C-alpha positions as CSV (number, residue, x, y, z in Angstrom):
1,M,104.8,98.9,105.1
2,G,102.3,96.1,105.4
3,L,100.2,97.8,107.9
4,G,96.9,98.2,106.0
5,K,97.2,101.3,103.8
6,T,95.3,99.6,100.9
7,I,92.5,98.4,103.2
8,Q,92.2,101.9,104.8
9,L,91.7,103.5,101.4
10,L,89.2,100.8,100.3
11,A,87.2,101.5,103.4
12,V,87.1,105.2,102.5
13,I,86.1,104.6,98.9
14,L,83.4,102.0,99.9
15,S,81.9,104.4,102.5
16,Y,81.7,107.2,99.9
17,T,80.1,105.0,97.2
18,E,77.5,103.5,99.6
19,D,76.5,107.0,100.9
20,N,76.2,108.7,97.5
21,K,73.9,107.4,94.7
22,D,75.6,109.7,92.2
23,A,79.1,109.0,93.4
24,K,82.0,110.2,91.3
25,P,84.6,107.6,90.3
26,S,87.9,107.5,92.1
27,I,91.3,106.6,90.5
28,V,94.3,104.6,91.8
29,V,97.6,105.1,90.1
30,C,100.2,102.4,91.0
31,P,103.2,100.5,89.6
32,S,102.0,98.2,86.8
33,S,103.0,95.2,88.9
34,L,100.4,96.2,91.5
35,S,97.3,96.8,89.4
36,L,96.1,93.2,89.7
37,N,97.0,93.2,93.4
38,W,94.6,96.1,94.0
39,K,91.9,94.3,92.1
40,S,92.5,91.2,94.1
41,E,92.3,93.1,97.4
42,I,89.0,94.7,96.2
43,D,87.5,91.4,95.3
44,K,88.5,90.0,98.7
45,F,87.5,92.9,101.0
46,A,85.2,95.3,99.1
47,P,83.5,93.5,96.2
48,K,80.8,96.1,96.1
49,I,83.2,98.6,94.6
50,K,82.7,98.5,90.9
51,T,86.2,98.4,89.5
52,L,87.9,98.9,86.1
53,V,91.5,98.1,85.5
54,I,92.9,100.0,82.6
55,H,95.1,97.7,80.4
56,G,95.7,96.6,76.8
57,N,96.8,98.5,73.7
58,A,96.2,102.2,73.1
59,E,92.9,101.5,71.2
60,E,91.6,99.3,74.0
61,R,92.6,101.8,76.7
62,I,90.7,104.6,74.9
63,K,87.5,102.6,75.0
64,Q,88.0,101.8,78.6
65,I,88.7,105.4,79.6
66,E,85.5,106.5,77.8
67,K,83.5,104.3,80.2
68,I,85.1,105.6,83.4
69,N,81.9,107.2,84.7
70,K,80.2,103.8,84.9
71,Y,82.6,102.6,87.6
72,N,83.4,103.5,91.3
73,L,87.1,103.0,91.0
74,I,89.6,103.1,88.2
75,I,93.0,101.4,88.5
76,T,95.8,102.4,86.1
77,S,99.6,102.3,86.3
78,Y,102.0,105.2,86.3
79,D,103.3,104.0,82.9
80,L,99.9,103.9,81.3
81,L,98.8,107.2,82.8
82,K,101.6,109.1,81.3
83,R,100.8,107.6,77.9
84,D,97.1,108.3,78.2
85,I,97.2,111.7,80.0
86,D,96.0,113.6,76.9
87,I,92.8,111.5,76.8
88,Y,92.1,112.2,80.5
89,K,92.6,115.9,79.9
90,E,90.4,115.9,76.8
91,K,87.6,114.2,78.7
92,K,88.0,116.6,81.7
93,Y,87.4,113.9,84.3
94,N,87.1,115.1,87.9
95,F,87.5,112.3,90.3
96,K,86.4,112.1,93.9
97,Y,89.7,110.6,95.1
98,I,93.0,110.2,93.4
99,I,95.4,107.8,95.1
100,A,99.1,107.6,94.3
101,D,100.1,104.2,95.5
102,E,103.8,103.6,96.2
103,A,104.1,107.4,96.0
104,Q,107.9,107.1,95.9
105,Y,107.3,106.7,92.1
106,I,106.6,110.4,91.9
107,K,109.6,111.4,94.2
108,N,111.3,113.1,91.3
109,N,109.2,116.1,90.3
110,N,110.8,116.3,86.8
111,T,109.7,112.8,85.6
112,Q,106.7,112.1,83.4
113,N,105.2,110.0,86.2
114,A,105.0,113.0,88.5
115,R,103.9,115.5,85.8
116,A,101.1,113.2,84.6
117,I,99.5,112.4,87.9
118,K,99.6,116.1,89.0
119,V,97.5,117.0,86.0
120,I,94.6,114.8,87.0
121,E,91.7,116.7,88.7
122,A,90.3,115.3,92.0
123,E,88.5,116.6,95.1
124,T,90.9,114.8,97.4
125,R,94.4,113.5,96.9
126,Y,96.1,110.7,98.8
127,A,99.7,109.4,98.7
128,L,100.4,105.9,100.0
129,T,104.0,105.0,100.8
130,G,106.0,103.2,103.4
131,T,109.1,105.1,102.3
132,P,108.3,108.9,102.0
133,I,112.0,109.6,102.0
134,E,114.4,107.2,100.3
135,N,117.3,109.4,99.3
136,S,116.6,113.2,99.7
137,L,114.1,115.7,101.1
138,S,113.2,116.7,97.6
139,E,111.3,113.5,97.4
140,L,109.1,114.5,100.3
141,W,108.5,117.9,98.6
142,S,107.4,116.2,95.4
143,I,104.9,114.0,97.2
144,F,103.4,117.1,99.0
145,D,103.4,119.0,95.7
146,F,101.0,116.3,94.4
147,I,98.8,116.3,97.5
148,M,98.8,120.0,98.2
149,P,100.5,122.0,95.5
150,G,102.3,125.1,96.9
151,Y,102.0,124.1,100.5
152,L,105.7,123.5,100.8
153,F,106.4,126.4,98.4
154,R,108.2,126.0,95.1
155,Y,111.1,123.6,95.2
156,K,113.7,126.3,95.0
157,R,112.3,128.0,98.1
158,F,111.8,124.7,99.9
159,K,115.5,123.9,99.2
160,E,116.6,127.2,100.6
161,L,114.4,127.1,103.8
162,Y,114.6,123.4,104.7
163,E,116.5,120.9,102.5
164,M,120.0,122.6,102.5
165,P,119.9,123.7,106.2
166,I,118.8,120.2,107.3
167,V,121.0,118.1,105.0
168,R,124.1,120.3,104.9
169,D,124.0,121.8,108.4
170,N,121.8,119.4,110.4
171,D,119.8,122.5,111.4
172,S,117.5,121.3,114.2
173,T,115.3,124.5,114.0
174,A,114.6,124.0,110.3
175,M,114.0,120.3,110.9
176,K,111.5,121.1,113.7
177,K,109.7,123.7,111.5
178,L,109.3,121.3,108.6
179,K,108.1,118.5,110.8
180,T,105.5,120.9,112.3
181,L,104.3,121.7,108.7
182,I,103.9,118.1,107.5
183,E,102.7,116.3,110.6
184,P,99.0,117.2,110.4
185,F,98.8,115.6,106.9
186,I,100.6,112.4,107.6
187,L,98.5,109.5,108.9
188,R,101.0,106.9,110.1
189,R,100.9,103.4,111.6
190,T,104.1,102.0,112.9
191,K,105.0,98.4,113.8
192,K,105.1,99.3,117.5
193,E,101.5,100.6,117.3
194,V,100.2,97.4,116.0
195,L,102.2,94.9,118.1
196,T,98.9,93.4,119.3
197,E,98.2,92.5,115.7
198,L,101.7,91.4,114.7
199,P,103.9,88.7,116.0
200,D,107.6,89.2,116.8
201,K,110.3,89.9,114.2
202,S,113.9,89.3,114.9
203,I,116.9,90.3,112.7
204,T,120.1,88.3,112.7
205,I,123.3,89.3,110.9
206,L,125.1,86.1,109.6
207,N,128.7,86.7,108.7
208,N,130.7,84.5,106.3
209,E,134.4,84.6,105.5
210,M,135.8,84.2,102.0
211,Q,138.2,81.4,101.5
212,E,141.1,80.6,99.2
213,E,140.3,81.5,95.5
214,Q,137.4,83.8,96.3
215,L,139.5,85.7,98.9
216,K,142.5,86.0,96.5
217,L,140.2,87.4,93.8
218,Y,138.6,89.9,96.2
219,L,141.9,91.2,97.5
220,S,143.3,91.5,94.0
221,Y,140.3,93.4,92.7
222,M,140.2,95.7,95.8
223,S,143.9,96.6,95.3
224,D,143.3,97.4,91.6
225,A,140.1,99.3,92.3
226,R,141.7,101.5,95.0
227,K,144.4,102.6,92.5
228,E,141.8,103.0,89.7
229,V,139.5,105.2,91.8
230,K,142.4,107.5,92.9
231,Q,143.6,107.9,89.3
232,E,140.0,108.4,88.0
233,I,139.3,111.2,90.5
234,A,142.7,112.8,89.8
235,D,142.0,112.8,86.0
236,N,138.3,113.7,85.9
237,G,137.3,115.0,89.3
238,F,135.0,113.4,91.8
239,E,131.6,114.3,90.3
240,K,132.5,113.0,86.8
241,S,133.9,109.8,88.2
242,Q,130.9,108.4,90.0
243,I,129.7,106.0,87.3
244,K,133.1,104.5,87.2
245,I,133.3,104.3,91.0
246,L,129.9,102.6,91.3
247,A,131.0,100.0,88.6
248,L,134.1,99.2,90.6
249,L,132.0,98.9,93.8
250,M,129.6,96.6,92.0
251,R,132.4,94.2,91.0
252,L,133.5,94.0,94.6
253,R,130.0,93.3,95.8
254,Q,129.6,90.6,93.1
255,I,132.7,88.8,94.3
256,C,131.2,88.6,97.8
257,C,128.1,87.1,96.4
258,H,129.7,84.7,93.9
259,P,132.7,85.6,91.6
260,S,131.0,83.8,88.7
261,L,128.5,86.7,88.5
262,F,131.1,88.3,86.1
263,I,134.0,85.8,85.8
264,S,132.7,83.1,83.4
265,N,135.5,80.6,84.0
266,Y,135.5,80.8,87.8
267,K,135.5,77.3,89.3
268,G,135.9,78.0,93.0
269,E,133.3,78.2,95.7
270,S,131.4,81.1,97.3
271,S,131.4,81.1,101.1
272,K,128.2,83.0,101.1
273,L,126.4,80.6,98.8
274,N,127.5,77.6,100.9
275,Q,126.2,79.4,104.0
276,C,122.9,80.3,102.3
277,I,122.2,76.7,101.1
278,E,123.0,75.3,104.6
279,L,120.7,77.9,106.1
280,L,117.9,77.0,103.7
281,K,118.2,73.3,104.3
282,D,118.1,73.7,108.1
283,A,115.1,76.1,107.8
284,I,113.1,73.7,105.6
285,L,113.8,70.8,108.0
286,S,112.4,73.0,110.8
287,G,109.2,73.6,108.8
288,H,109.9,77.2,107.7
289,K,108.8,78.9,104.4
290,I,111.4,81.3,103.2
291,L,111.6,84.5,101.0
292,L,115.1,84.9,99.6
293,F,116.0,88.4,98.2
294,S,118.9,89.4,96.1
295,G,119.7,92.6,94.2
296,Y,121.1,90.4,91.3
297,S,118.8,88.3,89.2
298,S,121.8,86.4,88.0
299,M,122.6,85.4,91.6
300,L,119.1,83.9,91.9
301,E,119.9,81.7,88.8
302,I,123.0,80.4,90.6
303,I,121.0,79.7,93.7
304,E,118.3,77.9,91.6
305,K,120.9,75.4,90.4
306,E,121.8,74.6,94.0
307,L,118.2,74.2,95.0
308,K,117.6,71.8,92.1
309,K,120.6,69.7,93.3
310,E,119.1,69.5,96.7
311,N,115.6,68.7,95.3
312,I,114.1,71.8,97.0
313,K,110.9,73.1,95.4
314,Y,110.9,76.8,94.8
315,F,109.3,79.7,92.9
316,K,111.1,82.7,91.4
317,L,110.0,86.2,90.7
318,T,112.1,88.8,88.8
319,G,111.5,91.7,86.5
320,Q,110.9,89.2,83.7
321,T,107.9,87.7,85.5
322,K,104.6,88.7,83.8
323,V,102.3,90.8,85.9
324,G,99.5,88.2,85.7
325,D,101.8,85.5,86.9
326,R,103.0,87.4,90.0
327,I,99.6,87.0,91.7
328,K,99.3,83.3,90.8
329,L,102.8,82.7,92.2
330,V,102.0,84.6,95.4
331,D,98.7,82.8,96.0
332,E,100.1,79.4,95.4
333,F,103.2,80.0,97.6
334,N,101.0,81.2,100.4
335,S,98.7,78.1,100.2
336,N,101.1,75.3,99.0
337,D,103.1,73.8,101.8
338,E,105.2,71.9,99.2
339,I,106.8,75.1,98.0
340,K,109.3,76.2,100.7
341,V,111.4,78.8,99.0
342,F,110.5,82.0,97.0
343,L,113.5,83.6,95.2
344,I,112.8,87.3,94.5
345,S,114.8,90.0,92.9
346,L,114.8,93.0,95.2
347,K,113.7,95.6,92.7
348,A,111.0,93.4,91.1
349,G,109.5,92.1,94.4
350,G,110.3,94.7,97.0
351,T,106.8,96.2,96.9
352,G,103.1,95.2,96.5
353,L,103.3,91.5,97.4
354,N,101.5,89.9,100.3
355,L,103.6,86.8,101.2
356,I,102.4,86.1,104.7
357,G,102.8,82.3,104.0
358,A,106.5,82.8,104.7
359,D,108.0,83.2,108.2
360,M,111.6,83.7,107.3
361,V,113.4,86.3,105.1
362,I,116.9,86.0,103.8
363,H,118.7,89.0,102.3
364,Y,121.5,87.5,100.3
365,D,123.3,90.8,99.7
366,P,123.0,94.2,101.4
367,W,121.4,97.0,99.2
368,W,122.6,100.6,99.3
369,N,119.2,101.7,100.6
370,L,118.0,100.1,103.8
371,S,114.4,101.1,103.1
372,A,114.4,98.8,100.0
373,E,115.4,95.9,102.3
374,N,112.8,96.9,104.8
375,Q,110.1,97.0,102.2
376,A,111.2,93.5,101.0
377,T,111.0,92.1,104.5
378,D,107.6,93.5,104.9
379,R,106.3,91.3,102.1
380,T,105.7,88.8,104.9
381,Y,105.9,90.9,108.1
382,R,102.5,92.6,107.6
383,I,98.9,92.5,108.8
384,G,97.7,88.9,108.5
385,Q,101.0,87.3,109.6
386,K,100.4,85.0,112.6
387,K,103.9,83.5,113.0
388,N,107.0,85.1,114.4
389,V,109.3,86.3,111.5
390,Q,113.0,85.6,111.4
391,V,115.1,87.9,109.2
392,Y,118.7,87.0,108.2
393,K,121.2,89.3,106.5
394,L,124.2,87.6,105.0
395,I,127.2,89.8,105.3
396,T,130.7,88.9,104.2
397,K,133.3,89.9,106.8
398,D,136.1,92.3,106.1
399,S,134.5,93.3,102.8
400,I,132.6,96.0,101.0
401,E,129.4,94.4,102.3
402,E,130.4,95.2,105.9
403,K,131.1,98.8,105.0
404,I,127.7,99.1,103.2
405,Y,126.0,97.8,106.3
406,D,127.8,100.3,108.5
407,L,126.9,103.0,106.1
408,Q,123.2,102.0,106.2
409,E,123.2,102.2,109.9
410,R,124.8,105.7,110.0
411,K,122.7,107.2,107.3
412,A,119.4,106.0,108.8
413,N,119.5,108.5,111.7
414,L,118.3,111.6,109.9
415,A,115.1,110.0,108.6
416,K,114.3,108.7,112.1
417,T,114.6,112.2,113.4
418,M,112.7,113.8,110.5
419,L,109.7,111.5,110.2
420,S,110.1,109.2,113.1
421,T,110.0,106.2,110.7
422,E,112.4,103.4,110.0
423,T,113.0,104.5,106.4
424,T,116.6,105.1,105.3
425,F,117.8,108.5,104.4
426,I,120.8,108.1,102.1
427,N,121.9,111.3,100.4
428,K,124.3,111.2,97.6
429,L,127.5,109.6,99.0
430,S,130.2,112.1,99.8
431,K,133.7,111.6,98.5
432,E,134.8,110.6,102.0
433,D,132.0,108.0,102.2
434,I,133.0,106.5,98.9
435,M,136.8,106.5,99.5
436,A,136.2,104.8,102.9
437,L,134.5,101.9,101.0
438,F,137.8,101.1,99.3
439,Q,139.9,101.1,102.5
């Protein structure tokens, strides 16, 4: 993550187009939020690549797709590709390269995203991702099914040979065999390999303790939730209770962040918010620029109000931010020393942003999947960063957050063994894992 995947592919495409007068076009398929980011990187590093970004309404896109052969590189989104796939099939385009950017978007083989991109014809296929495994080995299979269909067999066979023995039985022989199969086709760069190009990164866990009204609320909800979970499982069974369980867990997490996330008349304080504002004020006085991530957009709104009280200038990026505005915000944040804080929702801003203007990252609340946090951190800890990066994780002591953090640490081990990466391998939580969260 942040180690030059985009630049490497642009070098490949540029070399091909310069060496071939009748070069075929290539196509990048990426999340819609990254289309303009790709165009920006091309303009900066490889302006000779003649590029077309597919966008607009259906009629406009049809006209653009008809002109594909006039360009070296086509950029479209997963969402637009699945809408336009019949046009591509009708035109029978055969691309030189097809690149699936943020390939975790095709991790589920049954989705329209995965089905559409696997229909496109190309001589060579690339999948770019910093998180080849987020939740299960089936995701790795789906990515390989795009790159080399059939290489890891049909999914049913793959599951029998590798996924179940590895996940269920921790079968080291099956793990070794699978690793041997995939290693020749994975080109990796790790942070350790590029230490000469990257400064230091340090991670600090900052604990806070709930006080008075917030603590009373938490203990009351925990007591009720524990009883409710046991009754729910007794009535409906564990499998049918998971939506209810996750809803109860979310309430506990929200209380740790700020009870007013769902209690409209809450007038008390949040120990974590107080800690966060103090941390921000100290960091700004020390000359830092900060990325602050939260899984809750509504939490960012609460933090906004506090920043306004302190006259701290900031930007904010959520799922509601327009695609075109994302790049403008990123560019200005990186260049404008007056803007010290960038508030970013984890889902909307965890990928595709180059925010090397920052040198501090704050994760306001722990996410289930550690890889999502790592991707967010790597918005600033990436090639081009010249400063040391300080990462803070705000964890409420004696709470659900502490248990989530412990769960992250335990569940990370299998991915480290499988792919030797820092991605998190969180399978579906077992009944024991979930019940432990309510203890």
